[in-house]
Z-matrix of the N, CA and C atoms (Angstrom, degrees):
N
C 1 1.503
C 2 1.636 1 99.15
N 3 1.413 2 108.91 1 134.25
C 4 1.461 3 112.97 2 176.00
C 5 1.451 4 116.04 3 -66.49
N 6 1.316 5 114.97 4 149.76
C 7 1.476 6 118.85 5 176.06
C 8 1.507 7 111.36 6 -101.00
N 9 1.262 8 120.30 7 157.61
C 10 1.431 9 119.16 8 -178.09
C 11 1.558 10 107.58 9 -78.10
N 12 1.416 11 113.43 10 167.28
C 13 1.367 12 118.56 11 -171.44
C 14 1.628 13 110.04 12 -69.93
N 15 1.337 14 115.69 13 -37.08
C 16 1.456 15 117.85 14 176.49
C 17 1.478 16 112.66 15 -61.36
N 18 1.277 17 118.75 16 -39.95
C 19 1.439 18 123.03 17 177.29
C 20 1.574 19 108.93 18 -64.01
N 21 1.248 20 115.80 19 -48.74
C 22 1.415 21 119.24 20 179.48
C 23 1.425 22 115.94 21 -57.94
N 24 1.409 23 118.10 22 -39.50
C 25 1.421 24 126.75 23 -177.88
C 26 1.673 25 104.63 24 -59.71
N 27 1.351 26 116.53 25 -47.65
C 28 1.465 27 120.06 26 -176.45
C 29 1.588 28 109.27 27 -75.04
N 30 1.201 29 116.19 28 -37.53
C 31 1.485 30 122.17 29 -173.87
C 32 1.577 31 116.96 30 -74.78
N 33 1.279 32 115.09 31 -28.41
C 34 1.515 33 119.75 32 -173.30
C 35 1.597 34 106.18 33 -62.67
N 36 1.349 35 109.50 34 145.67
C 37 1.421 36 115.53 35 175.01
C 38 1.567 37 106.69 36 -135.49
N 39 1.345 38 113.44 37 154.67
C 40 1.439 39 120.48 38 167.18
C 41 1.526 40 110.73 39 -76.91
N 42 1.368 41 115.06 40 127.50
C 43 1.479 42 118.00 41 -170.49
C 44 1.554 43 104.73 42 -103.84
N 45 1.307 44 114.51 43 139.32
C 46 1.452 45 118.52 44 -177.31
C 47 1.562 46 109.97 45 -120.00
N 48 1.438 47 117.85 46 -14.42
C 49 1.385 48 117.38 47 177.05
C 50 1.553 49 104.42 48 -130.28
N 51 1.437 50 112.77 49 130.90
C 52 1.394 51 124.70 50 -177.29
C 53 1.429 52 117.30 51 -114.51
N 54 1.402 53 119.46 52 143.67
C 55 1.403 54 119.95 53 166.79
C 56 1.554 55 109.04 54 -69.49
N 57 1.301 56 115.93 55 161.88
C 58 1.459 57 119.14 56 -175.70
C 59 1.580 58 114.00 57 -76.59
N 60 1.304 59 112.81 58 -17.08
C 61 1.577 60 117.49 59 -174.79
C 62 1.501 61 108.69 60 -60.83
N 63 1.390 62 110.64 61 134.80
C 64 1.452 63 117.75 62 174.93
C 65 1.638 64 110.36 63 -83.45
N 66 1.350 65 109.57 64 164.05
C 67 1.512 66 111.52 65 -178.19
C 68 1.506 67 102.48 66 -107.19
N 69 1.333 68 115.71 67 146.26
C 70 1.439 69 118.74 68 -178.76
C 71 1.531 70 112.48 69 -73.61
N 72 1.191 71 115.49 70 154.30
C 73 1.611 72 121.23 71 -172.10
C 74 1.521 73 109.52 72 -63.68
N 75 1.311 74 119.04 73 -37.66
C 76 1.388 75 120.35 74 -175.13
C 77 1.636 76 111.63 75 -60.07
N 78 1.421 77 110.76 76 -45.71
C 79 1.475 78 118.36 77 174.51
C 80 1.451 79 111.92 78 -62.17
N 81 1.327 80 122.66 79 -44.01
C 82 1.433 81 124.88 80 175.86
C 83 1.521 82 112.00 81 -61.10
N 84 1.222 83 119.79 82 -42.76
C 85 1.521 84 123.47 83 175.54
C 86 1.509 85 108.28 84 -59.08
N 87 1.341 86 119.53 85 -41.40
C 88 1.433 87 122.12 86 -176.24
C 89 1.556 88 107.43 87 -67.24
N 90 1.345 89 118.48 88 -43.16
C 91 1.382 90 120.86 89 -177.39
C 92 1.551 91 113.48 90 -64.33
N 93 1.401 92 112.57 91 -37.39
C 94 1.558 93 116.38 92 -178.62
C 95 1.535 94 104.92 93 -81.34
N 96 1.264 95 122.88 94 -22.83
C 97 1.523 96 121.94 95 174.11
C 98 1.498 97 106.17 96 -69.90
N 99 1.239 98 127.30 97 -40.58
C 100 1.440 99 127.27 98 174.71
C 101 1.589 100 108.32 99 -59.29
N 102 1.304 101 113.28 100 -43.01
C 103 1.456 102 118.73 101 -179.19
C 104 1.555 103 110.94 102 -57.16
N 105 1.364 104 111.22 103 -35.87
C 106 1.524 105 112.98 104 -172.43
C 107 1.547 106 113.42 105 -73.27
N 108 1.411 107 116.43 106 -0.53
C 109 1.421 108 117.70 107 174.79
C 110 1.509 109 112.67 108 -89.23
N 111 1.271 110 117.72 109 15.43
C 112 1.426 111 125.20 110 177.99
C 113 1.485 112 107.84 111 -64.89
N 114 1.382 113 118.23 112 153.43
C 115 1.493 114 116.54 113 170.32
C 116 1.492 115 112.97 114 -67.11
N 117 1.231 116 114.90 115 136.59
C 118 1.492 117 123.79 116 -179.87
C 119 1.562 118 113.26 117 -137.11
N 120 1.301 119 113.72 118 126.07
C 121 1.447 120 117.09 119 179.79
C 122 1.571 121 112.19 120 -63.30
N 123 1.317 122 112.48 121 130.69
C 124 1.496 123 121.61 122 179.46
C 125 1.537 124 112.02 123 56.16
N 126 1.297 125 115.57 124 24.14
C 127 1.543 126 122.57 125 -178.92
C 128 1.486 127 111.24 126 53.01
N 129 1.428 128 115.11 127 40.44
C 130 1.458 129 112.96 128 -178.86
C 131 1.553 130 114.56 129 -82.88
N 132 1.348 131 115.41 130 -10.76
C 133 1.503 132 118.14 131 -179.18
C 134 1.505 133 111.29 132 35.30
N 135 1.252 134 119.57 133 71.91
C 136 1.457 135 124.54 134 -170.81
C 137 1.545 136 112.34 135 -76.51
N 138 1.352 137 118.62 136 -10.77
C 139 1.405 138 119.34 137 -173.60
C 140 1.512 139 114.53 138 -74.26
N 141 1.420 140 113.89 139 133.22
C 142 1.411 141 120.79 140 172.50
C 143 1.568 142 105.92 141 -128.27
N 144 1.260 143 116.63 142 149.79
C 145 1.474 144 122.63 143 -174.16
C 146 1.506 145 113.70 144 -130.98
N 147 1.355 146 115.66 145 126.48
C 148 1.526 147 117.81 146 168.44
C 149 1.496 148 102.16 147 -109.36
N 150 1.392 149 119.55 148 120.34
C 151 1.423 150 125.35 149 -179.28
C 152 1.525 151 111.04 150 -106.56
N 153 1.349 152 112.68 151 112.24
C 154 1.425 153 120.03 152 -177.70
C 155 1.516 154 110.61 153 -97.63
N 156 1.408 155 113.44 154 128.66
C 157 1.519 156 118.21 155 179.68
C 158 1.543 157 106.47 156 -151.35
N 159 1.303 158 111.04 157 167.99
C 160 1.476 159 121.10 158 179.61
C 161 1.473 160 111.94 159 44.43
N 162 1.358 161 120.57 160 -127.81
C 163 1.474 162 123.71 161 178.69
C 164 1.478 163 116.10 162 -64.73
N 165 1.416 164 112.63 163 -25.98
C 166 1.456 165 118.49 164 178.16
C 167 1.552 166 116.10 165 -63.30
N 168 1.287 167 114.51 166 -15.09
C 169 1.450 168 120.89 167 176.75
C 170 1.544 169 113.12 168 -72.55
N 171 1.342 170 116.17 169 -26.26
C 172 1.534 171 119.07 170 -171.04
C 173 1.476 172 109.33 171 -65.98
N 174 1.223 173 125.00 172 -48.60
C 175 1.473 174 123.66 173 -179.05
C 176 1.541 175 112.15 174 -70.46
N 177 1.338 176 115.10 175 -29.62
C 178 1.424 177 118.38 176 177.48
C 179 1.575 178 110.03 177 -65.85
N 180 1.350 179 112.61 178 -46.62
C 181 1.465 180 118.89 179 -177.21
C 182 1.515 181 109.36 180 -69.52
N 183 1.325 182 119.01 181 -34.40
C 184 1.509 183 121.86 182 175.69
C 185 1.550 184 105.65 183 -63.60
N 186 1.266 185 121.22 184 -41.59
C 187 1.507 186 122.64 185 -179.47
C 188 1.493 187 110.22 186 -64.66
N 189 1.317 188 120.66 187 -37.94
C 190 1.428 189 127.26 188 176.68
C 191 1.615 190 109.27 189 -62.83
N 192 1.309 191 116.84 190 -43.59
C 193 1.432 192 122.25 191 -178.23
C 194 1.523 193 111.38 192 -64.14
N 195 1.364 194 109.49 193 -47.77
C 196 1.549 195 119.64 194 176.70
C 197 1.476 196 113.41 195 -56.02
N 198 1.364 197 112.63 196 -38.77
C 199 1.453 198 119.31 197 -178.87
C 200 1.492 199 111.11 198 -71.51
N 201 1.288 200 116.98 199 -46.66
C 202 1.483 201 120.22 200 174.21
C 203 1.549 202 115.56 201 -57.06
N 204 1.270 203 111.30 202 -32.49
C 205 1.484 204 115.42 203 179.29
C 206 1.608 205 110.55 204 -75.96
N 207 1.357 206 113.52 205 -37.74
C 208 1.450 207 121.84 206 178.29
C 209 1.511 208 111.57 207 -61.42
N 210 1.390 209 115.40 208 -43.82
C 211 1.425 210 118.93 209 -174.90
C 212 1.556 211 112.73 210 -93.82
N 213 1.329 212 116.13 211 7.38
C 214 1.484 213 122.51 212 170.28
C 215 1.513 214 114.76 213 85.54
N 216 1.360 215 117.93 214 12.54
C 217 1.510 216 117.20 215 176.78
C 218 1.479 217 111.09 216 -83.10
N 219 1.310 218 117.23 217 -18.57
C 220 1.519 219 121.36 218 174.26
C 221 1.546 220 106.25 219 -129.38
N 222 1.362 221 114.87 220 143.87
C 223 1.459 222 115.98 221 176.16
C 224 1.461 223 111.09 222 -72.54
N 225 1.287 224 114.09 223 164.62
C 226 1.494 225 119.95 224 178.71
C 227 1.521 226 109.10 225 -109.20
N 228 1.280 227 116.87 226 2.43
C 229 1.446 228 122.90 227 -179.13
C 230 1.489 229 111.37 228 -61.33
N 231 1.370 230 121.15 229 160.09
C 232 1.395 231 123.46 230 -174.19
C 233 1.558 232 108.33 231 -107.03
N 234 1.393 233 117.53 232 17.36
C 235 1.396 234 120.78 233 -175.57
C 236 1.635 235 107.97 234 -76.65
N 237 1.293 236 113.52 235 163.69
C 238 1.538 237 120.14 236 -171.88
C 239 1.592 238 108.63 237 -62.52
N 240 1.338 239 114.63 238 -43.42
C 241 1.534 240 116.79 239 -176.34
C 242 1.525 241 110.16 240 -62.60
N 243 1.268 242 117.61 241 -42.83
C 244 1.485 243 119.67 242 175.60
C 245 1.479 244 113.67 243 -63.13
N 246 1.340 245 116.36 244 -46.23
C 247 1.419 246 122.06 245 178.25
C 248 1.545 247 109.42 246 -58.55
N 249 1.358 248 116.38 247 -46.43
C 250 1.495 249 117.44 248 177.72
C 251 1.522 250 114.76 249 -62.06
N 252 1.320 251 118.19 250 -34.32
C 253 1.468 252 125.59 251 177.75
C 254 1.595 253 106.73 252 -63.39
N 255 1.279 254 112.64 253 -46.97
C 256 1.500 255 116.87 254 -175.50
C 257 1.590 256 110.45 255 -69.98
N 258 1.243 257 116.56 256 -36.36
C 259 1.446 258 121.75 257 179.89
C 260 1.586 259 110.50 258 -70.16
N 261 1.420 260 114.88 259 -36.30
C 262 1.424 261 121.79 260 174.60
C 263 1.519 262 111.05 261 -63.65
N 264 1.366 263 117.18 262 -43.93
C 265 1.437 264 118.40 263 179.98
C 266 1.497 265 110.06 264 -68.12
N 267 1.319 266 119.71 265 -45.59
C 268 1.460 267 123.23 266 178.95
C 269 1.546 268 106.89 267 -53.67
N 270 1.312 269 119.04 268 -49.13
C 271 1.522 270 123.36 269 -174.36
C 272 1.523 271 109.06 270 -57.36
N 273 1.452 272 111.39 271 -48.81
C 274 1.475 273 117.48 272 178.85
C 275 1.517 274 115.93 273 -57.87
N 276 1.381 275 113.87 274 -44.17
C 277 1.507 276 117.04 275 -176.70
C 278 1.549 277 108.00 276 -72.48
N 279 1.376 278 119.60 277 -39.57
C 280 1.449 279 122.19 278 -176.92
C 281 1.504 280 111.36 279 -70.59
N 282 1.281 281 120.45 280 -18.72
C 283 1.558 282 125.66 281 178.83
C 284 1.560 283 106.92 282 -73.37
N 285 1.338 284 119.29 283 -26.10
C 286 1.454 285 124.73 284 -172.01
C 287 1.605 286 101.42 285 -74.14
N 288 1.315 287 117.50 286 124.14
C 289 1.461 288 116.75 287 -173.31
C 290 1.575 289 113.32 288 -62.79
N 291 1.284 290 117.85 289 -41.31
C 292 1.489 291 121.08 290 -177.21
C 293 1.527 292 112.37 291 -138.94
N 294 1.293 293 117.19 292 140.14
C 295 1.510 294 126.78 293 171.69
C 296 1.447 295 107.64 294 -117.94
N 297 1.325 296 118.38 295 118.82
C 298 1.429 297 122.26 296 175.80
C 299 1.511 298 108.86 297 -103.65
N 300 1.295 299 120.44 298 112.44
C 301 1.459 300 123.32 299 179.71
C 302 1.514 301 105.57 300 -95.01
N 303 1.306 302 117.81 301 121.03
C 304 1.471 303 124.00 302 -173.94
C 305 1.480 304 109.54 303 -113.34
N 306 1.364 305 112.69 304 119.83
C 307 1.554 306 118.51 305 -179.05
C 308 1.431 307 109.83 306 -139.17
N 309 1.366 308 107.93 307 166.20
C 310 1.548 309 116.82 308 -173.03
C 311 1.530 310 108.47 309 -147.42
N 312 1.333 311 121.30 310 155.07
C 313 1.389 312 124.61 311 179.49
C 314 1.473 313 113.02 312 -56.94
N 315 1.257 314 117.28 313 130.67
C 316 1.486 315 122.67 314 179.40
C 317 1.470 316 112.95 315 -68.11
N 318 1.377 317 118.45 316 114.25
C 319 1.393 318 122.60 317 177.70
C 320 1.487 319 111.69 318 -87.22
N 321 1.322 320 118.13 319 144.60
C 322 1.529 321 123.21 320 -177.43
C 323 1.534 322 108.49 321 -76.45
N 324 1.316 323 119.99 322 -53.09
C 325 1.379 324 122.31 323 -174.13
C 326 1.610 325 113.99 324 -77.52
N 327 1.347 326 114.89 325 143.70
C 328 1.467 327 115.33 326 179.59
C 329 1.450 328 117.64 327 -61.51
N 330 1.267 329 119.50 328 -35.85
C 331 1.443 330 123.67 329 177.42
C 332 1.565 331 112.50 330 -62.50
N 333 1.376 332 114.22 331 -49.41
C 334 1.473 333 117.79 332 -179.85
C 335 1.454 334 110.73 333 -67.64
N 336 1.401 335 115.60 334 -34.41
C 337 1.437 336 115.15 335 178.39
C 338 1.583 337 114.04 336 -64.36
N 339 1.313 338 113.12 337 -40.10
C 340 1.518 339 120.62 338 -179.06
C 341 1.506 340 109.70 339 -67.77
N 342 1.355 341 115.54 340 -40.22
C 343 1.454 342 118.80 341 176.33
C 344 1.584 343 110.78 342 -59.88
N 345 1.313 344 117.52 343 -42.60
C 346 1.472 345 123.76 344 179.33
C 347 1.501 346 111.68 345 -67.04
N 348 1.332 347 116.91 346 -43.46
C 349 1.530 348 123.79 347 179.16
C 350 1.492 349 108.63 348 -64.47
N 351 1.273 350 118.60 349 -44.21
C 352 1.472 351 125.12 350 -178.89
C 353 1.540 352 107.24 351 -59.57
N 354 1.312 353 116.79 352 -46.14
C 355 1.477 354 117.36 353 -178.84
C 356 1.495 355 110.62 354 -64.39
N 357 1.321 356 115.41 355 -38.97
C 358 1.512 357 123.92 356 179.64
C 359 1.559 358 106.36 357 -58.45
N 360 1.318 359 117.17 358 -45.86
C 361 1.491 360 120.48 359 -177.37
C 362 1.482 361 112.33 360 -66.07
N 363 1.396 362 113.49 361 -37.84
C 364 1.475 363 113.53 362 176.13
C 365 1.498 364 110.96 363 -66.00
N 366 1.366 365 118.18 364 -41.21
C 367 1.451 366 122.48 365 180.00
C 368 1.572 367 107.76 366 -60.47
N 369 1.236 368 118.76 367 -40.54
C 370 1.506 369 121.30 368 179.30
C 371 1.551 370 111.31 369 -62.96
N 372 1.317 371 117.35 370 -44.91
C 373 1.455 372 121.88 371 177.12
C 374 1.553 373 109.57 372 -60.75
N 375 1.331 374 113.98 373 -44.64
C 376 1.535 375 114.73 374 -178.59
C 377 1.592 376 108.78 375 -60.56
N 378 1.319 377 117.64 376 -46.45
C 379 1.391 378 116.77 377 -175.77
C 380 1.563 379 112.11 378 -68.30
N 381 1.328 380 116.92 379 -31.18
C 382 1.473 381 119.13 380 174.50
C 383 1.602 382 108.11 381 -63.51
N 384 1.243 383 117.80 382 -43.83
C 385 1.481 384 116.89 383 -176.05
C 386 1.583 385 110.48 384 -76.66
N 387 1.298 386 118.16 385 -33.93
C 388 1.480 387 118.92 386 171.02
C 389 1.488 388 111.55 387 -63.77
N 390 1.291 389 120.34 388 -42.97
C 391 1.375 390 124.15 389 -179.05
C 392 1.575 391 110.06 390 -60.50
N 393 1.346 392 114.20 391 -42.68
C 394 1.451 393 118.58 392 -178.24
C 395 1.570 394 112.82 393 -59.60
N 396 1.332 395 114.16 394 -34.80
C 397 1.388 396 122.51 395 178.82
C 398 1.590 397 108.25 396 -61.60
N 399 1.289 398 120.72 397 -35.48
C 400 1.356 399 129.87 398 177.33
C 401 1.510 400 118.16 399 -78.46
N 402 1.403 401 111.82 400 -4.71
C 403 1.541 402 118.15 401 -175.31
C 404 1.458 403 106.66 402 78.05
N 405 1.256 404 126.91 403 22.73
C 406 1.440 405 133.04 404 179.86
C 407 1.508 406 111.33 405 -109.23
N 408 1.377 407 116.19 406 130.71
C 409 1.436 408 119.56 407 -177.87
C 410 1.567 409 112.97 408 -104.92
N 411 1.332 410 117.43 409 159.70
C 412 1.431 411 119.08 410 178.60
C 413 1.532 412 106.47 411 -145.21
N 414 1.355 413 112.61 412 154.76
C 415 1.451 414 123.04 413 170.89
C 416 1.539 415 109.03 414 -122.36
N 417 1.367 416 114.49 415 122.37
C 418 1.393 417 121.16 416 -175.87
C 419 1.552 418 103.15 417 -87.53
N 420 1.393 419 119.17 418 110.03
C 421 1.433 420 118.02 419 -178.53
C 422 1.550 421 109.03 420 -114.11
N 423 1.339 422 113.61 421 145.61
C 424 1.463 423 122.84 422 173.45
C 425 1.533 424 101.85 423 -130.80
N 426 1.391 425 113.05 424 112.42
C 427 1.507 426 120.37 425 -172.52
C 428 1.550 427 110.83 426 -122.92
N 429 1.290 428 119.39 427 161.48
C 430 1.435 429 117.30 428 -175.03
C 431 1.531 430 114.57 429 -69.21
N 432 1.356 431 120.49 430 -17.68
C 433 1.489 432 117.12 431 176.11
C 434 1.424 433 112.19 432 -69.87
N 435 1.302 434 121.94 433 -17.75
C 436 1.442 435 122.21 434 173.96
C 437 1.461 436 116.09 435 -66.28
N 438 1.273 437 118.98 436 -11.72
C 439 1.480 438 124.85 437 -176.83
C 440 1.607 439 107.37 438 -108.75
N 441 1.344 440 115.79 439 5.46
C 442 1.440 441 120.44 440 -177.76
C 443 1.593 442 105.69 441 -98.14
N 444 1.291 443 113.36 442 114.97
C 445 1.574 444 116.62 443 -177.24
C 446 1.492 445 109.04 444 -67.46
N 447 1.278 446 118.21 445 -31.77
C 448 1.521 447 117.27 446 179.72
C 449 1.575 448 108.16 447 -68.75
N 450 1.356 449 117.59 448 -36.50
C 451 1.550 450 116.81 449 178.21
C 452 1.574 451 104.70 450 -60.48
N 453 1.300 452 119.23 451 -47.28
C 454 1.527 453 118.96 452 -178.58
C 455 1.498 454 108.81 453 -55.67
N 456 1.380 455 120.46 454 -47.19
C 457 1.420 456 122.25 455 -177.57
C 458 1.592 457 105.97 456 -64.13
N 459 1.271 458 122.33 457 -42.60
C 460 1.496 459 124.84 458 -175.89
C 461 1.638 460 107.68 459 -61.89
N 462 1.309 461 120.21 460 -20.74
C 463 1.465 462 119.66 461 -179.18
C 464 1.550 463 107.38 462 -107.16
N 465 1.361 464 118.30 463 10.08
C 466 1.487 465 118.04 464 175.37
C 467 1.480 466 118.52 465 93.68
N 468 1.331 467 113.84 466 11.85
C 469 1.489 468 116.42 467 -178.49
C 470 1.634 469 107.16 468 -108.32
N 471 1.262 470 115.99 469 152.32
C 472 1.419 471 121.73 470 173.59
C 473 1.544 472 109.41 471 -82.84
N 474 1.340 473 111.85 472 109.22
C 475 1.478 474 115.00 473 -171.46
C 476 1.603 475 116.78 474 -59.28
N 477 1.210 476 119.06 475 -28.81
C 478 1.467 477 125.35 476 178.20
C 479 1.492 478 111.76 477 -84.31
N 480 1.340 479 118.10 478 -20.28
C 481 1.437 480 119.09 479 -176.24
C 482 1.474 481 119.91 480 -95.70
N 483 1.354 482 112.38 481 -14.64
C 484 1.504 483 120.33 482 -176.35
C 485 1.510 484 112.60 483 -132.41
N 486 1.340 485 117.28 484 157.25
C 487 1.403 486 121.59 485 176.13
C 488 1.537 487 107.62 486 -121.88
N 489 1.356 488 121.56 487 121.30
C 490 1.388 489 124.66 488 172.58
C 491 1.545 490 108.28 489 -73.42
N 492 1.334 491 112.73 490 122.32
C 493 1.557 492 118.03 491 -179.60
C 494 1.495 493 110.72 492 -87.10
N 495 1.353 494 119.24 493 -43.01
C 496 1.386 495 121.41 494 -167.13
C 497 1.495 496 108.27 495 -167.17
N 498 1.365 497 117.06 496 159.49
C 499 1.486 498 124.69 497 166.82
C 500 1.440 499 103.72 498 -125.34
N 501 1.364 500 111.42 499 119.67
C 502 1.415 501 122.16 500 -178.72
C 503 1.651 502 107.87 501 -93.85
N 504 1.239 503 116.42 502 121.29
C 505 1.495 504 120.47 503 175.22
C 506 1.625 505 104.22 504 -91.06
N 507 1.275 506 114.58 505 124.84
C 508 1.529 507 120.70 506 -166.62
C 509 1.603 508 106.67 507 -126.94
N 510 1.309 509 113.83 508 135.92
C 511 1.503 510 119.44 509 169.15
C 512 1.465 511 110.12 510 172.69
N 513 1.321 512 112.74 511 177.26
C 514 1.588 513 117.91 512 177.17
C 515 1.425 514 105.04 513 -70.31
N 516 1.285 515 121.05 514 132.95
C 517 1.425 516 124.93 515 171.57
C 518 1.565 517 118.51 516 -59.87
N 519 1.286 518 116.68 517 130.23
C 520 1.404 519 124.84 518 179.18
C 521 1.541 520 102.91 519 -81.50
N 522 1.329 521 114.15 520 -46.19
C 523 1.483 522 124.21 521 179.35
C 524 1.406 523 112.76 522 -144.83
N 525 1.397 524 116.92 523 136.36
C 526 1.475 525 120.59 524 -177.91
C 527 1.455 526 109.53 525 -102.63
N 528 1.264 527 118.53 526 125.09
C 529 1.490 528 120.17 527 -179.74
C 530 1.488 529 112.82 528 -63.26
N 531 1.299 530 113.16 529 154.97
C 532 1.516 531 119.34 530 -179.57
C 533 1.574 532 107.55 531 -71.75
N 534 1.319 533 116.59 532 163.27
C 535 1.428 534 124.18 533 175.93
C 536 1.556 535 104.40 534 -73.58
N 537 1.336 536 116.25 535 126.24
C 538 1.501 537 119.14 536 -179.71
C 539 1.552 538 106.82 537 -102.00
N 540 1.358 539 118.19 538 0.64
C 541 1.471 540 119.31 539 176.09
C 542 1.503 541 110.53 540 77.68
N 543 1.340 542 114.59 541 176.82
C 544 1.402 543 119.35 542 178.45
C 545 1.488 544 109.54 543 -141.57
N 546 1.295 545 115.61 544 158.22
C 547 1.431 546 120.34 545 177.99
C 548 1.586 547 108.32 546 -62.86
N 549 1.417 548 118.16 547 134.81
C 550 1.499 549 117.75 548 178.85
C 551 1.581 550 106.29 549 -57.18
N 552 1.386 551 111.18 550 133.65
C 553 1.385 552 117.21 551 179.43
C 554 1.528 553 121.27 552 -58.21
N 555 1.434 554 109.15 553 -19.40
C 556 1.477 555 110.89 554 173.72
C 557 1.533 556 115.13 555 -66.45
N 558 1.281 557 112.87 556 -20.12
C 559 1.497 558 115.29 557 176.85
C 560 1.444 559 112.88 558 -76.84
N 561 1.312 560 117.03 559 -13.38
C 562 1.498 561 124.15 560 179.11
C 563 1.510 562 118.11 561 -112.38
N 564 1.282 563 112.34 562 -15.36
C 565 1.474 564 118.55 563 -171.94
C 566 1.488 565 112.94 564 -105.99
N 567 1.247 566 117.81 565 128.52
C 568 1.577 567 122.36 566 179.30
C 569 1.537 568 108.01 567 -125.96
N 570 1.357 569 112.76 568 119.11
C 571 1.507 570 116.84 569 174.10
C 572 1.548 571 109.80 570 -87.79
N 573 1.309 572 112.26 571 131.74
C 574 1.476 573 116.52 572 177.89
C 575 1.478 574 105.74 573 -120.21
N 576 1.319 575 117.72 574 111.28
C 577 1.447 576 122.82 575 -168.59
C 578 1.537 577 108.44 576 -106.26
N 579 1.302 578 121.63 577 -19.41
C 580 1.430 579 125.46 578 -176.58
C 581 1.539 580 112.56 579 -135.22
């Protein structure tokens, strides 16, 4: 039975542990279609998605590891400890059923860039809420490799022409985190009447 949007907003959680089951393409298309109803300046719909799954995750994960080594987050040494760390990271990333890399054309001016990025953020929130309706969880990640132009090139993007906004980890939740609550809005909201 569908839940209403207000319930979904409060119930949705970021998921960190996923079951191994993949999600069928029809469901993923529906989720991303709901995302596309996000507000977008001048109807530019800047979002583009590369969705990595099954064997397609291997090259993507290899590009992540190479980027982490390039930027110094992972050692490049050949010692056993480093190799174990790399293998552990690969195993963790490959366990996640789907990785959706969301990117948009790089705008030169700051106003246009912020308009496009704002639309992307609204798109991402829409897909998270739509996914929740289907019993699917997501984790919105922003990681250092997203700023590595060589990483973008390794996955087939032109590093100077696009901006990677996020990588969404997607799958059926293995565990749903508890509600941590929110700061009362009166602590954040100020009415100015005069």
